C-alpha positions in Angstrom: -13.7 -70.4 20.9 -11.1 -73.3 20.8 -10.9 -74.5 17.1 -12.3 -71.3 15.9 -9.7 -69.5 13.4 -9.5 -65.6 13.4 -8.0 -64.2 10.3 -4.7 -66.8 10.0 -5.2 -68.0 13.2 -6.1 -71.2 14.6 -7.0 -71.1 18.4 -5.6 -74.2 19.9 -6.0 -74.1 24.1 -7.2 -71.6 26.4 -3.8 -70.2 28.6 -5.7 -68.0 31.0 -7.6 -64.9 31.7 -7.1 -61.0 33.1 -9.5 -58.1 33.4 -9.2 -57.5 29.8 -9.9 -60.5 28.0 -8.7 -64.5 27.3 -5.4 -65.4 26.6 -5.1 -68.6 23.9 -2.6 -70.5 22.7 -3.4 -70.3 18.6 -1.1 -71.7 15.4 -0.5 -69.2 12.4 -1.4 -71.0 9.5 0.3 -68.8 6.8 3.9 -69.1 8.9 3.8 -71.9 10.7 4.0 -71.1 14.1 2.6 -71.2 17.5 1.3 -67.5 18.7 -0.6 -66.3 21.7 -3.8 -64.2 21.1 -4.8 -61.9 23.5 -8.5 -61.7 22.5 -10.9 -59.0 24.2 -14.5 -61.1 23.8 -17.2 -58.8 21.8 -19.5 -57.4 24.2 -17.1 -57.6 27.4 -14.9 -54.7 27.2 -15.4 -51.2 26.9 -14.5 -48.3 24.1 -11.6 -47.6 26.9 -10.9 -51.5 27.0 -10.2 -51.8 23.2 -8.2 -48.6 23.2 -6.4 -50.0 25.9 -5.4 -53.1 23.6 -4.4 -50.9 20.9 -2.0 -48.7 23.4 -0.7 -52.1 24.4 0.4 -53.0 20.7 1.6 -49.8 20.3 3.5 -49.8 23.4 5.5 -52.9 22.9 6.0 -51.9 19.0 8.3 -49.2 19.8 9.9 -52.2 22.5 13.3 -54.6 21.1 14.7 -56.8 24.2 14.9 -60.1 24.5 13.6 -60.0 28.0 9.9 -58.5 26.7 7.5 -60.4 24.9 6.9 -59.2 21.5 4.0 -58.2 19.3 3.4 -59.5 15.9 0.1 -57.5 14.8 -3.2 -56.5 16.2 -6.2 -57.2 14.4 -10.5 -57.1 14.7 -12.1 -60.1 13.1 -16.2 -60.2 13.5 -16.4 -57.9 16.5 -13.0 -59.3 18.3 -10.3 -57.1 19.1 -6.9 -59.5 19.8 -3.2 -58.6 20.1 -1.0 -61.3 18.4 2.0 -61.7 20.6 5.1 -64.1 20.9 4.0 -67.8 22.4 6.6 -67.6 25.9 6.9 -71.1 27.0 7.5 -71.6 31.0 5.8 -70.5 33.9 4.9 -67.4 35.8 6.5 -66.4 38.7 2.8 -66.7 40.0 2.9 -70.3 39.7 6.3 -70.7 40.5 5.4 -69.0 44.4 2.6 -71.4 44.6 5.9 -73.8 45.7 6.8 -71.5 48.4 10.0 -68.9 47.8 13.0 -69.4 46.0 16.5 -69.4 47.2 18.5 -65.8 47.0 20.8 -66.5 44.2 17.8 -67.1 42.1 15.5 -64.0 43.4 18.7 -62.2 42.4 19.3 -64.0 38.7 15.9 -63.4 38.0 15.3 -59.7 39.5 18.4 -59.0 37.6 16.9 -59.9 34.4 13.2 -58.0 35.1 15.7 -54.9 35.9 17.1 -55.1 32.5 13.7 -55.2 30.8 12.5 -52.6 32.6 15.1 -50.4 32.1 14.6 -51.4 28.0 11.5 -50.4 28.5 12.0 -47.1 30.6 15.1 -45.7 27.7 11.8 -45.6 25.4 9.6 -44.0 28.0 7.2 -46.3 28.9 6.5 -47.3 32.7 5.1 -50.8 32.6 2.4 -50.0 36.2 1.6 -53.9 36.6 4.9 -55.7 37.5 3.6 -58.3 39.6 4.5 -62.6 39.5 1.6 -62.7 37.1 3.2 -60.9 34.5 6.5 -62.0 34.4 7.5 -65.2 32.9 10.1 -67.9 33.3 11.5 -69.9 30.8 12.7 -73.3 30.7 16.0 -72.0 30.6 15.8 -69.7 33.1 14.9 -66.8 31.0 12.8 -64.1 32.1 9.9 -62.2 29.6 7.7 -59.4 31.0 4.2 -59.9 29.3 0.6 -57.4 29.6 1.9 -54.1 28.7 -2.0 -53.1 28.8 -1.3 -50.6 31.4 1.6 -49.2 30.4 2.0 -45.5 30.2 4.0 -43.7 28.0 6.1 -40.7 29.1 8.2 -38.0 27.7 11.7 -40.0 29.7 12.3 -42.2 32.1 13.6 -39.3 34.6 10.8 -37.1 33.5 7.5 -37.5 35.7 5.0 -38.6 33.8 1.5 -38.0 34.8 -1.8 -39.7 33.8 -4.2 -37.5 33.0 -3.8 -38.4 28.9 -4.9 -41.4 30.3 -9.0 -42.6 29.7 -8.5 -43.5 33.6 -6.6 -40.7 35.1 -9.2 -40.2 37.9 -8.7 -44.4 38.5 -6.0 -46.3 40.4 -4.9 -48.1 37.7 -2.7 -51.7 38.3 -3.3 -54.3 40.9 -3.0 -52.4 44.5 -0.8 -55.4 46.1 2.3 -54.0 43.7 1.6 -50.0 43.1 3.9 -47.5 44.7 2.6 -44.9 46.8 2.7 -42.7 44.7 0.6 -44.9 42.1 -1.8 -45.4 45.0 -2.3 -41.5 45.1 -2.8 -40.8 41.8 0.2 -38.8 41.6 3.1 -38.4 38.9 5.0 -41.6 37.8 8.5 -41.7 36.5 10.5 -45.1 36.2 11.4 -45.6 40.0 7.6 -46.7 40.7 8.3 -49.8 38.7 11.4 -50.0 41.4 9.1 -50.5 43.9 6.9 -53.2 42.4 10.3 -54.9 41.8 10.8 -54.3 45.5 7.1 -56.3 46.3 7.9 -58.6 43.8 11.3 -59.9 45.2 10.2 -59.5 48.5 7.5 -62.1 47.7 9.7 -64.4 45.7 12.5 -64.8 49.1 10.1 -64.8 51.8 6.9 -66.1 49.9 4.5 -63.8 51.0 4.3 -59.7 50.1 5.5 -56.7 52.4 2.2 -55.6 53.4 -0.9 -57.4 53.9 -3.8 -56.8 51.0 -7.1 -57.7 53.1 -8.8 -55.2 53.4 -7.4 -52.4 50.9 -8.1 -49.6 52.9 -5.7 -51.7 55.2 -3.2 -52.1 53.0 -3.2 -48.7 51.6 -2.6 -47.8 54.9 0.2 -50.0 55.9 2.0 -48.7 52.1 1.7 -44.9 53.1 1.9 -45.0 57.2 2.9 -48.4 58.1 6.8 -49.4 58.6 7.9 -51.4 55.8 9.0 -55.1 57.1 12.4 -56.5 56.6 12.9 -59.5 54.2 14.9 -60.8 56.9 12.2 -61.2 59.7 10.4 -63.5 57.8 13.5 -65.2 55.9 16.9 -65.2 58.1 18.7 -66.8 55.7 18.7 -64.1 53.3 22.0 -61.8 52.8 21.8 -58.8 55.1 23.3 -56.9 51.5 20.0 -58.1 49.6 18.3 -57.2 51.9 19.1 -53.9 52.5 18.8 -53.4 48.4 15.2 -54.5 48.2 14.4 -52.0 51.6 16.0 -49.4 49.4 13.8 -50.1 46.5 10.5 -50.3 48.9 11.5 -46.8 50.2 8.1 -44.9 50.3 9.9 -41.6 48.9 10.9 -42.1 45.1 14.1 -40.1 45.9 15.7 -42.4 48.2 14.9 -45.4 46.1 17.5 -46.4 43.4 17.7 -43.9 40.0 17.3 -46.3 37.5 16.6 -49.6 36.8 20.1 -50.3 35.2 21.5 -49.2 38.8 19.3 -52.5 40.1 20.4 -55.0 37.8 24.0 -53.9 38.5 23.5 -54.0 42.4 22.1 -57.2 42.1 24.9 -58.8 39.9 27.1 -57.1 42.4 26.1 -59.4 45.6 26.2 -62.6 42.8 29.6 -62.1 43.1 30.4 -61.0 46.3 31.2 -62.6 49.4 28.3 -61.0 50.6 26.3 -62.2 48.2 26.7 -65.8 49.2 28.8 -66.7 46.0 32.3 -67.2 45.0 33.0 -64.8 41.8 34.7 -67.0 38.7 37.8 -67.0 37.6 38.8 -64.2 35.1 39.3 -65.6 32.1 42.3 -65.3 29.5 41.6 -62.1 26.7 40.6 -63.6 23.6 37.5 -61.1 22.2 35.4 -58.6 23.5 32.0 -57.4 23.2 30.7 -54.5 25.4 33.2 -54.7 27.6 32.9 -58.2 28.4 35.5 -60.9 27.7 34.3 -63.9 26.3 36.9 -66.9 25.6 35.0 -69.7 26.1 31.1 -70.6 25.1 28.7 -73.4 25.7 25.7 -74.2 23.5 22.6 -75.2 25.3 20.2 -78.2 24.1 18.0 -76.0 21.9 14.0 -75.9 22.4 12.4 -78.4 19.8 9.5 -75.9 19.0 8.0 -78.2 16.6 5.2 -79.5 19.2 6.3 -83.4 18.6 8.5 -84.8 20.9 9.7 -86.9 17.8 12.0 -84.4 16.4 13.8 -84.3 19.5 16.4 -85.8 17.5 16.4 -83.4 14.8 16.9 -80.2 17.7 19.7 -82.4 19.3 21.3 -82.9 16.3 21.2 -79.3 15.4 22.3 -78.5 19.0 25.8 -80.9 18.0 26.3 -79.5 14.7 26.6 -76.1 15.6 29.0 -77.0 18.6 30.9 -79.3 16.3 31.5 -75.5 14.1 32.1 -73.5 16.5 34.5 -76.0 17.8 37.2 -75.3 14.8 37.5 -71.8 16.1 41.3 -72.1 17.5 40.6 -68.9 19.6 37.3 -69.9 21.4 37.0 -72.6 24.4 33.7 -74.4 23.6 32.1 -77.3 25.8 31.4 -80.2 24.3 28.5 -82.0 23.8 28.4 -84.9 26.3 28.1 -82.3 29.3 26.2 -79.8 27.3 23.2 -82.0 26.9 23.6 -83.3 30.8 21.6 -79.6 30.9 18.8 -80.8 28.4 15.1 -80.0 30.1 16.8 -78.5 32.9 15.7 -75.4 34.4 18.6 -73.8 35.9 19.6 -70.0 35.8 22.1 -69.7 33.0 24.9 -68.2 35.9 24.8 -71.5 37.4 25.2 -73.5 34.4 28.3 -71.0 33.2 30.4 -71.2 36.7 29.6 -74.9 36.6 31.1 -75.3 32.7 33.9 -72.7 33.4 32.5 -70.6 30.9 32.1 -66.7 30.0 29.0 -66.7 27.5 26.1 -69.3 27.0 24.3 -69.9 23.8 20.5 -70.7 24.1 17.9 -70.9 21.6 15.3 -73.2 19.9 14.5 -75.1 16.9 11.4 -74.8 15.2 10.1 -76.9 11.4 6.8 -76.2 9.3 7.0 -77.7 6.2 10.2 -78.0 4.4 11.5 -74.7 6.4 13.9 -74.8 9.7 14.1 -72.1 12.0 16.9 -71.2 14.3 16.6 -68.9 17.1 19.5 -68.2 18.9 21.0 -65.5 21.8 24.1 -65.0 23.4 24.0 -64.2 26.7 26.9 -63.0 28.7 26.4 -65.3 31.7 29.0 -63.5 34.5 27.2 -60.4 34.2 24.0 -62.2 33.1 23.5 -59.5 30.2 22.2 -60.4 26.7 24.5 -59.9 24.1 22.7 -60.2 20.8 19.8 -62.5 19.6 18.7 -63.4 16.4 16.9 -65.9 14.2 17.8 -67.6 11.0 15.6 -69.5 8.7 16.1 -71.7 5.2 14.5 -74.8 3.2 15.9 -78.1 5.0 18.1 -79.2 2.3 20.0 -76.2 3.5 20.1 -77.0 6.8 24.1 -77.8 6.8 24.4 -73.8 5.7 21.9 -72.5 8.4 24.6 -74.5 11.1 27.2 -72.6 9.3 25.7 -69.5 8.8 24.2 -69.3 13.1 28.2 -71.0 14.3 29.5 -67.7 12.0 27.0 -65.1 13.7 28.1 -66.4 16.8 32.1 -66.2 16.5 31.7 -62.3 14.8 29.4 -61.5 17.8 31.9 -62.6 20.0 34.6 -61.0 17.7 36.7 -64.6 17.7 40.0 -64.4 16.1 39.3 -66.5 13.0 42.0 -67.6 11.0 41.8 -68.2 7.4 41.5 -72.1 8.1 39.1 -71.5 10.6 36.9 -69.3 8.1 37.0 -72.0 5.0 35.8 -74.7 7.2 32.9 -72.5 8.6 32.0 -71.5 5.1 32.1 -75.4 3.8 28.7 -76.7 3.9 27.4 -78.7 0.9 23.4 -79.2 0.3 22.2 -82.7 1.2 19.1 -84.7 0.7 16.5 -84.1 3.9 15.4 -87.2 4.1 19.3 -88.7 4.2 19.7 -85.8 6.9 17.0 -86.6 8.9 18.1 -90.6 9.1 21.4 -89.6 9.7 20.5 -87.3 12.7 18.2 -89.6 14.0 21.6 -92.7 13.8 23.2 -89.9 15.6 20.7 -89.6 18.4 20.3 -93.6 18.9 24.3 -93.9 18.5 25.2 -91.0 21.7 23.1 -93.6 23.4 26.3 -96.1 23.7 23.9 -98.8 24.2 23.9 -102.4 22.5 20.1 -101.3 21.6 21.3 -97.9 20.8 24.2 -98.7 18.1 21.7 -101.0 16.4 19.6 -98.5 16.0 21.7 -96.1 14.4 23.2 -98.4 12.1 19.7 -99.0 10.4 19.3 -95.6 10.5 22.7 -94.5 8.9 21.9 -97.5 6.0 19.1 -95.6 5.3 20.6 -92.3 4.9 23.3 -94.0 2.8 20.6 -95.4 0.5 18.7 -92.0 -0.2 22.2 -90.8 -0.6 25.3 -92.8 -1.1 27.6 -90.0 -1.1 26.7 -88.6 2.0 30.1 -88.6 3.9 28.8 -88.0 7.7 26.3 -90.7 7.0 29.3 -93.7 6.4 31.1 -91.8 9.0 28.5 -92.5 11.6 28.2 -96.0 10.5 31.8 -96.7 11.2 31.6 -95.0 14.1 28.8 -97.2 15.4 30.7 -100.7 14.0 33.8 -99.5 15.9 31.7 -98.9 19.1 29.8 -102.5 18.6 33.5 -103.4 18.8 35.3 -101.9 21.3 32.1 -102.5 23.8 32.7 -106.6 22.5 28.5 -106.2 21.9 29.6 -108.4 18.6 33.0 -110.0 17.5 35.4 -107.6 17.1 37.0 -108.3 14.0 33.4 -108.3 12.4 32.5 -105.1 14.0 36.1 -103.4 12.5 35.7 -105.1 9.0 32.9 -103.2 8.4 33.8 -99.8 9.8 36.9 -99.7 7.9 34.6 -100.5 4.6 32.9 -97.2 6.2 35.8 -95.3 6.1 37.4 -96.0 3.0 34.0 -94.6 1.4 34.0 -91.7 3.2 37.7 -91.2 2.7 36.6 -92.1 -1.0 34.4 -89.6 -1.2 37.3 -86.9 -0.1 36.4 -86.1 3.2 39.3 -86.5 5.2 37.4 -84.4 8.1 37.6 -84.6 11.8 34.1 -86.8 12.0 35.8 -89.4 9.5 39.5 -88.9 10.9 38.1 -90.2 14.2 36.6 -93.8 13.3 40.0 -94.2 11.3 42.3 -93.4 14.3 39.8 -95.9 16.6 40.6 -98.9 13.9 44.2 -97.5 13.9 44.6 -98.0 17.5 42.0 -101.1 18.3 41.9 -103.7 15.5 45.6 -102.8 13.6 47.5 -101.3 17.0 48.8 -99.0 14.8 49.6 -96.9 17.6 51.8 -94.3 15.7 49.5 -94.1 13.2 46.7 -93.7 15.4 48.6 -90.8 17.1 49.2 -89.3 13.9 45.2 -89.2 12.7 44.1 -88.0 16.0 47.0 -85.1 15.7 45.5 -84.4 12.2 42.2 -84.6 13.5 42.6 -81.3 16.4 44.4 -80.0 14.0 41.2 -79.4 12.1 38.7 -79.2 15.5 41.3 -78.1 18.2 38.2 -77.7 20.8 37.5 -82.0 20.0 37.0 -83.3 23.4 37.1 -87.2 21.7 40.3 -86.5 20.2 42.2 -85.2 22.8 40.5 -88.1 25.0 40.9 -90.7 23.0 44.9 -89.3 22.2 45.2 -89.7 25.4 44.4 -93.2 25.5 46.8 -94.2 22.8 49.2 -92.7 24.7 48.6 -94.4 27.7 48.7 -97.6 26.4 52.6 -97.3 25.3 53.0 -96.6 28.9 53.4 -92.1 28.3 51.7 -91.8 31.1 52.3 -87.9 31.8 51.4 -87.0 28.5 48.5 -89.3 28.4 47.1 -87.5 31.9 47.9 -84.1 30.7 46.0 -85.0 27.1 42.9 -86.6 29.2 43.1 -83.0 31.6 42.3 -81.3 28.3 39.3 -83.0 27.3 38.2 -82.9 30.6 38.6 -79.1 30.6 36.1 -79.1 26.9 33.8 -81.6 28.0 33.7 -81.3 32.7 30.4 -83.1 32.6 31.5 -86.3 30.7 31.2 -89.6 32.8 33.6 -91.4 29.5 36.5 -88.2 30.0 36.6 -88.2 33.8 36.7 -91.9 34.0 39.3 -92.6 31.7 41.6 -89.2 33.6 40.8 -92.1 36.4 41.9 -95.2 34.1 45.1 -93.5 32.9 46.0 -92.6 36.5 45.5 -96.5 37.3 47.6 -97.4 34.3 50.4 -95.1 35.3 50.0 -97.1 39.0 48.9 -93.8 40.9 45.9 -95.3 42.3 45.0 -93.1 45.2 45.1 -90.8 42.5 42.3 -93.3 40.7 40.2 -94.0 43.2 40.1 -89.9 44.5 39.8 -88.7 40.5 37.0 -92.3 40.1 35.1 -91.2 43.4 34.6 -87.5 41.9 33.3 -89.2 38.4 30.6 -91.2 40.6 29.4 -88.0 42.1 28.1 -87.0 38.8 26.6 -91.1 38.3 27.0 -93.6 41.2 25.7 -96.2 38.8 28.1 -95.5 36.4 29.7 -99.1 35.7 33.5 -98.0 33.6 33.9 -95.8 36.7 32.9 -98.3 39.5 35.1 -101.0 37.0 38.3 -98.4 37.2 37.7 -98.0 41.3 37.8 -101.4 42.2 40.7 -102.1 40.2 42.5 -99.1 42.5 41.6 -101.3 45.2 42.4 -104.5 44.2 45.9 -103.4 43.5 45.9 -101.9 46.4 45.5 -105.1 48.0 42.5 -104.0 49.8 39.8 -106.9 48.1 36.7 -106.7 50.7 36.2 -103.3 49.0 37.4 -103.9 45.3 34.8 -106.9 45.5 32.0 -105.0 47.1 32.4 -102.3 44.2 32.8 -105.0 41.5 30.0 -106.5 42.8 28.2 -103.1 42.9 28.7 -102.5 39.3 27.7 -106.1 38.6 24.2 -105.4 40.6 23.5 -102.3 38.4 23.9 -104.1 34.6 23.6 -107.7 35.0 24.4 -108.6 31.8 27.5 -106.4 31.9 30.0 -109.6 31.5 33.4 -106.8 31.9 32.1 -106.6 35.2 31.4 -110.5 36.6 34.8 -111.0 34.3 36.5 -108.6 37.1 34.8 -109.8 40.0 35.9 -112.8 39.3 39.8 -111.9 38.9 39.2 -110.3 42.4 37.9 -113.2 43.9 41.0 -115.1 42.7 44.1 -113.0 43.7 42.1 -112.7 46.9 42.2 -116.0 47.4 38.3 -117.1 47.1 39.0 -119.9 44.4 35.7 -121.5 44.2 34.1 -118.0 44.1 36.3 -117.3 41.0 36.0 -120.8 39.5 32.0 -120.5 39.9 32.1 -116.8 38.0 33.9 -118.6 35.3 32.0 -121.4 34.3 29.2 -119.0 34.3 31.6 -116.6 31.4 31.6 -120.0 29.6 28.4 -120.9 29.4 27.6 -117.1 28.0 30.2 -117.3 25.5 28.0 -120.3 23.5 25.4 -117.5 22.7 27.7 -114.2 23.0 30.9 -113.0 22.6 33.1 -113.1 25.7 36.1 -111.3 25.6 39.2 -113.5 25.9 41.4 -111.0 27.3 39.1 -110.3 30.2 39.2 -114.3 30.8 43.1 -114.5 30.2 43.3 -112.3 33.3 41.0 -114.5 35.5 43.2 -117.4 34.7 46.0 -114.6 35.8 44.8 -114.2 39.2 44.1 -118.1 39.7 48.1 -118.8 38.8 47.1 -120.9 35.7 49.6 -118.9 33.1 49.1 -121.9 30.1 45.6 -121.4 30.1 46.0 -117.3 30.3 48.7 -117.7 27.5 46.3 -119.5 25.0 43.3 -117.1 26.2 45.9 -113.8 25.1 46.6 -115.8 21.8 43.1 -116.2 20.6 41.9 -112.7 22.1 44.8 -111.6 19.5 43.2 -113.7 16.5 39.5 -112.0 17.2 41.3 -108.5 18.0 40.2 -108.1 21.4 39.8 -104.5 21.8 41.4 -105.2 25.2 44.6 -106.3 24.0 45.7 -102.4 23.5 46.3 -102.6 27.4 48.0 -105.5 27.6 51.6 -103.4 28.2 50.3 -101.3 30.8 47.4 -103.6 32.6 49.2 -104.5 36.5 46.7 -107.6 36.3 49.1 -109.1 33.6 52.3 -108.5 35.4 53.0 -111.7 36.8 53.3 -112.9 33.1 55.8 -110.5 32.4 58.3 -113.1 32.2 57.2 -115.4 30.2 58.9 -115.4 27.0 55.6 -116.1 25.1 54.2 -112.9 26.8 57.0 -111.0 25.7 56.5 -112.1 22.3 52.7 -111.4 22.1 53.8 -107.8 23.1 56.1 -107.2 20.1 53.4 -109.0 17.7 51.3 -106.2 19.3 53.9 -103.3 18.4 53.9 -102.9 22.2 57.1 -104.1 23.2 60.6 -103.7 20.1 61.7 -106.9 18.7 65.2 -106.4 19.7 64.7 -105.7 23.6 68.1 -104.1 24.6 69.5 -106.3 27.4 
């Protein structure tokens, strides 16, 4: 079967099999997408099997719900009957159970999703009749899909009992015995509560790793279900809460009249358990009332990394770029809080319940979805989920040519904003509407550039510069590519990966081209402000430019973050810390933002708070060098030199090429009295400066620690001429306090615009 083409579907691989045939992944050659084919092989199925597969198609065609697999078509080719179904990525709960039981919160999460999907089917008079782990798929994002409605029964309504006598199998027990309700085993009329019993068996198995009744032999199983005592979950797994145990017990009642009325009641109860002390987690704090949908307040949103469905790992940059663009579009809406890209990308490839992610990020709703490309077409599929209630609010697919991808992203952002009924100002509306066409190849090179720029290491930045350059060659008027090029060169200069003056000059040329094109967007303003701050030492100009960027995109975490840096350098510490807290709220998992909160506390001489903040940052990533360097600095200023040396040493071990960590370690040696060790590292740095740029600012600090003020002042003058980025901190860094009485140091601060030219006595 592999390699065969049925109608327009090219069969690629076998996914599994069941009583009615085989399931394969196939390529829809006309639409360029992957689908699942459920094939009843010729000669192996009865007339009843063929009728059942057609009935499954009819049943699924009546259902439209994100938690139920979608049917696209039913066909017959050369004697083969097959369904064309949505290809659901992930693993079945049966596969998941092979690794043992799942934690209670996850079982409740999945149970609520299954109940919601069952409720949608029951409202259309459809009973699944074969709910079991093998027929429930969980996506990499933690979303549930119900599969295989081949045994489904269509009833007048969810509340009326439905007799199977209209089925070809009216005299047979249909389904999987271990998950059947008692009434289904006995061949009695069924209603929606039969599926709820099966859900109870499934939840029992999820939380304990085994079913409530042994299934061998079949006669013993039937006797236990019909006459035996139903076990409690806590008798097998005492870690399960009593409330959840009680809920499962009600689902497993032998008498349907003693079970919950309907699936919606089950869903609500499972969610209630998840937000009550009995359920084991705390309720989220209420958000300010900004927008509503169906009674749910949506004031904050996280757009999770969109999955790459192109079946080409090399296209990850494209999916990441689209994710980032949608976040940027939504960030322009003042009435919503949108979590920044940095925190979001930490969830890429992570399988976590949406409610858990939402709680970590402090948001009301989550957007998840996928990007696929086929030829020159791009499709974005997204769904909006009320994460607190685990309820799907909306789902939609969007499709355009690659050349219209900017308009496509804008359309997705507008649709999301409309769904949460966000308050959109005329300025917001105009910004969301603006979406010029772009050369498709130039856009792809731009996305590759951003992908590498986001890595923030020297190799990544050099690759980013290459891709931005190619983008510009393809489209000399593409403003975003120039903005990306400016960002890359600014970062090269700030991190001392090359001579700062050279890098800043190249960045300045790129920014000038962006502004020449008339694109004074936030994307263009950020590198401009960075140049004003780091290269021109025009602090007031940088503050004004960051304010302009924030006026355009109030949710721009980077703008709040770097605006705080300028305030901190000017000694406006309380304002800086307050601004950084805003950035932290917009980008809660950003290592850079969290580190800079601690750094601003450091420059405010609040060393105990610095230690507390950087300790929290290092809980996110114990290897993050900037946080280690800031932490070591706080210990050093508290004269806890052994601890400072240990921390700086750790930073040096983790990144042996990190010259800034080596310089800080040398300074700690110097101020702690270990002069020989300090001078040994100073010699190493001097040798390194022959082949790469070594910040003169850092070398000057070591000489201050050694008490050699003349050498320190000479090096600071060299740092001034080189436009060394560290110079912006000269006015607030405690390491240079011993120089503050020196007239030449005071004069240097005046030239840096960090002190007035005519100080008052």
